[in-house]
Structure formats: structure tokens, C-alpha cells
PLY file of the C-alpha trace (Angstrom):
ply
format ascii 1.0
element vertex 228
property float x
property float y
property float z
element edge 227
property int vertex1
property int vertex2
end_header
-22.10 53.12 28.73
-20.10 55.47 26.47
-16.33 55.04 26.59
-14.32 58.18 27.36
-11.69 59.09 24.76
-8.79 61.52 25.07
-8.05 64.55 22.92
-4.44 63.36 22.80
-5.03 59.87 21.43
-6.35 59.49 17.88
-8.31 56.31 18.52
-11.91 55.08 18.86
-13.37 52.00 20.56
-14.61 49.12 18.42
-18.12 50.02 17.12
-19.39 46.74 18.61
-18.92 48.36 22.03
-21.69 50.89 21.36
-24.74 50.64 23.60
-28.26 49.81 22.40
-28.88 53.42 21.34
-25.70 53.44 19.25
-23.73 55.67 21.63
-20.10 54.59 21.54
-17.80 57.23 23.01
-17.59 60.64 24.63
-14.86 63.26 24.42
-12.06 63.87 21.94
-12.25 66.74 19.50
-13.57 67.64 16.04
-10.27 67.95 14.21
-10.09 66.99 10.54
-7.97 63.96 11.42
-10.41 62.69 14.05
-13.48 63.23 11.89
-11.88 61.33 9.00
-10.92 58.51 11.35
-14.44 58.39 12.77
-16.15 58.21 9.38
-13.70 55.58 8.17
-14.85 53.38 11.08
-18.58 54.04 10.71
-18.69 56.53 13.60
-20.12 60.06 13.61
-20.53 62.93 16.13
-23.96 64.01 17.30
-24.58 66.16 20.37
-26.12 69.45 21.50
-24.77 72.68 22.95
-23.59 72.33 26.53
-22.82 68.63 26.12
-19.49 66.89 25.57
-18.85 65.50 22.09
-20.80 62.25 21.66
-19.81 59.64 19.08
-22.30 57.17 17.61
-22.38 53.94 15.62
-25.99 52.73 15.54
-27.11 49.18 14.80
-28.93 48.75 12.49
-27.69 51.42 10.10
-29.74 53.36 7.53
-28.12 53.39 4.11
-29.13 54.19 0.56
-27.60 52.45 -2.43
-27.49 55.19 -5.11
-28.85 52.92 -7.84
-31.81 51.96 -5.64
-33.08 55.46 -4.92
-36.86 55.69 -5.39
-37.90 58.78 -7.33
-41.64 59.34 -7.44
-43.36 60.35 -10.67
-44.12 63.82 -9.30
-40.50 64.33 -8.24
-39.29 63.22 -11.67
-41.58 65.80 -13.23
-40.25 68.51 -10.91
-36.66 67.64 -11.86
-37.52 67.70 -15.56
-39.07 71.15 -15.29
-35.71 72.57 -14.09
-37.53 74.75 -11.58
-34.41 74.80 -9.40
-30.82 75.51 -10.36
-28.60 72.97 -8.64
-24.94 73.56 -7.75
-22.23 71.73 -5.81
-20.02 73.32 -3.15
-21.09 76.85 -4.06
-22.49 77.82 -0.64
-21.39 75.24 1.93
-21.47 77.60 4.92
-24.96 78.83 4.00
-26.27 75.29 3.63
-24.97 74.10 7.00
-26.31 77.30 8.60
-29.79 76.73 7.13
-29.70 73.09 8.21
-28.97 74.20 11.76
-32.16 76.32 11.74
-34.41 73.53 10.48
-36.73 72.11 13.18
-36.36 68.36 13.72
-38.98 65.97 15.06
-38.44 65.12 18.74
-35.59 67.67 19.03
-35.86 70.94 20.94
-32.51 72.33 19.78
-29.97 71.62 17.07
-27.05 69.23 17.02
-25.33 71.46 14.44
-23.59 73.57 17.06
-21.19 76.44 16.38
-18.34 74.00 17.05
-19.76 71.55 14.52
-20.20 74.26 11.88
-16.58 75.32 12.30
-15.32 71.72 12.15
-17.25 70.83 9.00
-16.26 74.10 7.34
-12.64 73.04 7.86
-13.47 69.59 6.51
-15.06 71.28 3.49
-12.01 73.44 2.87
-9.90 70.28 3.01
-12.06 68.76 0.25
-13.93 66.12 2.26
-17.24 67.80 3.16
-19.57 68.88 0.36
-22.83 70.70 -0.18
-25.49 70.53 -2.86
-27.56 73.67 -3.32
-30.98 74.28 -4.88
-31.60 77.86 -6.02
-34.78 79.60 -7.13
-34.46 83.02 -8.77
-31.02 83.42 -7.25
-32.13 82.53 -3.71
-30.92 79.47 -1.81
-34.10 77.51 -1.10
-32.84 74.02 -0.33
-29.85 71.79 -0.07
-27.88 69.20 1.82
-24.37 68.53 3.02
-22.27 65.52 3.91
-18.84 63.94 3.83
-17.18 62.03 1.00
-14.42 59.48 1.54
-13.46 56.84 -0.98
-16.67 55.94 -2.76
-18.92 56.46 0.23
-20.99 59.56 0.89
-22.05 60.21 4.48
-25.20 62.33 4.50
-25.44 64.76 7.39
-28.44 67.07 7.00
-30.75 68.75 4.52
-33.20 71.68 4.47
-35.80 73.24 2.21
-37.70 76.51 1.99
-39.55 75.49 -1.17
-41.39 72.20 -1.67
-39.12 69.49 -3.14
-36.02 71.74 -3.18
-33.93 69.41 -0.99
-35.25 66.33 -2.80
-34.19 67.77 -6.16
-30.74 68.48 -4.69
-30.58 64.87 -3.52
-31.60 63.54 -6.94
-28.78 65.52 -8.57
-26.32 64.24 -5.97
-27.39 60.63 -6.46
-27.11 60.96 -10.25
-23.52 62.13 -9.81
-22.68 59.43 -7.30
-23.96 56.82 -9.77
-21.85 58.40 -12.52
-18.82 58.35 -10.20
-19.57 54.75 -9.19
-20.02 55.43 -5.49
-21.09 52.38 -3.50
-23.23 53.73 -0.67
-24.83 56.75 0.95
-24.71 56.48 4.72
-27.96 57.95 6.04
-27.05 57.01 9.65
-30.44 56.63 11.34
-33.95 55.66 10.23
-36.54 58.16 9.10
-39.78 57.62 7.17
-38.58 60.20 4.66
-35.39 58.27 3.88
-37.27 54.98 3.64
-39.65 56.53 1.11
-36.62 57.41 -1.02
-35.27 53.87 -0.96
-33.23 53.90 2.22
-32.93 50.62 4.08
-31.82 49.42 7.49
-29.00 46.88 7.53
-26.99 45.35 10.41
-23.99 47.44 11.47
-21.51 44.64 10.71
-22.85 44.40 7.17
-22.66 48.18 6.77
-19.04 48.18 7.93
-18.18 45.56 5.30
-19.70 47.77 2.58
-17.80 50.75 4.02
-14.42 49.00 3.98
-14.86 48.13 0.30
-15.99 51.67 -0.57
-13.01 53.22 1.19
-10.59 51.04 -0.75
-11.62 52.85 -3.94
-10.63 56.29 -5.18
-13.39 58.87 -4.81
-13.72 62.40 -6.14
-11.17 64.47 -4.26
-11.23 68.22 -3.67
-14.10 70.64 -4.12
-16.98 69.55 -6.35
-17.65 73.05 -7.70
-18.51 72.90 -11.39
-19.17 69.13 -11.41
-22.97 69.47 -11.70
0 1
1 2
2 3
3 4
4 5
5 6
6 7
7 8
8 9
9 10
10 11
11 12
12 13
13 14
14 15
15 16
16 17
17 18
18 19
19 20
20 21
21 22
22 23
23 24
24 25
25 26
26 27
27 28
28 29
29 30
30 31
31 32
32 33
33 34
34 35
35 36
36 37
37 38
38 39
39 40
40 41
41 42
42 43
43 44
44 45
45 46
46 47
47 48
48 49
49 50
50 51
51 52
52 53
53 54
54 55
55 56
56 57
57 58
58 59
59 60
60 61
61 62
62 63
63 64
64 65
65 66
66 67
67 68
68 69
69 70
70 71
71 72
72 73
73 74
74 75
75 76
76 77
77 78
78 79
79 80
80 81
81 82
82 83
83 84
84 85
85 86
86 87
87 88
88 89
89 90
90 91
91 92
92 93
93 94
94 95
95 96
96 97
97 98
98 99
99 100
100 101
101 102
102 103
103 104
104 105
105 106
106 107
107 108
108 109
109 110
110 111
111 112
112 113
113 114
114 115
115 116
116 117
117 118
118 119
119 120
120 121
121 122
122 123
123 124
124 125
125 126
126 127
127 128
128 129
129 130
130 131
131 132
132 133
133 134
134 135
135 136
136 137
137 138
138 139
139 140
140 141
141 142
142 143
143 144
144 145
145 146
146 147
147 148
148 149
149 150
150 151
151 152
152 153
153 154
154 155
155 156
156 157
157 158
158 159
159 160
160 161
161 162
162 163
163 164
164 165
165 166
166 167
167 168
168 169
169 170
170 171
171 172
172 173
173 174
174 175
175 176
176 177
177 178
178 179
179 180
180 181
181 182
182 183
183 184
184 185
185 186
186 187
187 188
188 189
189 190
190 191
191 192
192 193
193 194
194 195
195 196
196 197
197 198
198 199
199 200
200 201
201 202
202 203
203 204
204 205
205 206
206 207
207 208
208 209
209 210
210 211
211 212
212 213
213 214
214 215
215 216
216 217
217 218
218 219
219 220
220 221
221 222
222 223
223 224
224 225
225 226
226 227
């Protein structure tokens, strides 16, 4: 059963108290301070319109080690052709908006509510949330967004309007994270797509150990514009 948390207290239950589905807590708010605290403890918000804020810490956890990403031969060829122009933090609000429109398997609506968009926009302006964009002939055709703290990147969502656009954006992100010596990409929950790219499920307690070490290191602060 989810534990109720107050808007007044900046605290979360121990992730080990999450239920079998990974649901840990309900309530609180989406302030910058609370979101940073949540991510630092391996917790993230995920809920739909009309629901209270739900906080999750699933076990096992889906992660991707940047150096272990699997890039197929066809995807490598697509990247080499430079079909897409890739940028960082150039159109964060557009990316999160497009992600909110993307249909998800087994979901009728979107968890990227208006409240979530506003919260992550604030997190972006504070230099913690980032987007990667894929452009074709000046049009945004794919991308992803997530949160960076220490040397951990927490992937949130991705979209594409052209085949491989979001995958190319991810390849560019991973290349940068390797260059910047990031430890992990938190992919949160299992999908076949993530597994095909090298994602793996690990026990939550092991994930939290990786996270603690990653957060002890200095990451890339501020906006990532121009760091492509």
C-alpha cells in the first residue's frame, strides 16, 4: 500500500517499502527540490490526469550502461549518413509535448500531464532536465528527454515521427555520456525496445548502489546547448 506523504515535509519512505508493482508513495508536489530528492533516492513520479501524484521505485530496475549500448548495423549506417541533425536542449518544451502525444502500449492516456510538463520545464530551466532533438529539413521528427544528476541520466520518454529518429538521438546522447564518463542511464521499467538496445534488469538494491556512486561524481551542470 502506498504511503501518503505531505507537501510540507521534504521526505520519502525507504524504497524497500514499495509494493510489488513498485508503487511507493502518494501525494507531495512536483517542486524542483522534491524531484531532485526523489531521483537521488531512485524514485520517480508517474500518474495520470485526475489522480494524485504517485511515486515509484520498481524492483527490478531497468538500466543501461552507456558503454554496453547495442547499436545494430542498420542503425550505425543511419547515424553515419547524417540523415538527422541532432541537438541538445534546443527544444525541450517541444520534445516533452511530442512525447505526451505518443501512444503507449497498454495505456489509454498519458502520464505526461500538464502539471508534469510544467514541473519538468522548471527542472530544465534549472539545468537538471535535458532534451535531445533529431531534426529533418528543419522539422523536429524525434527526440527524448530526461534528468541528469551527478553522472547518472534518468531517461523519461522519447518519440519519433521518422523511422530511427529517436534511436539516433539516443545514440548521440550515449556517445556524449560515455565521453563525460557517466555511469548509468536509468530506464526505470522493462520494455522489449530497451532490452534490444542493451538495457538490463537488475535488483533495486544493486541499482541504488550504482546510483549512490554516480551521484558522488560531478556531472555536466547547466544547459547542454552546443555540446553536441
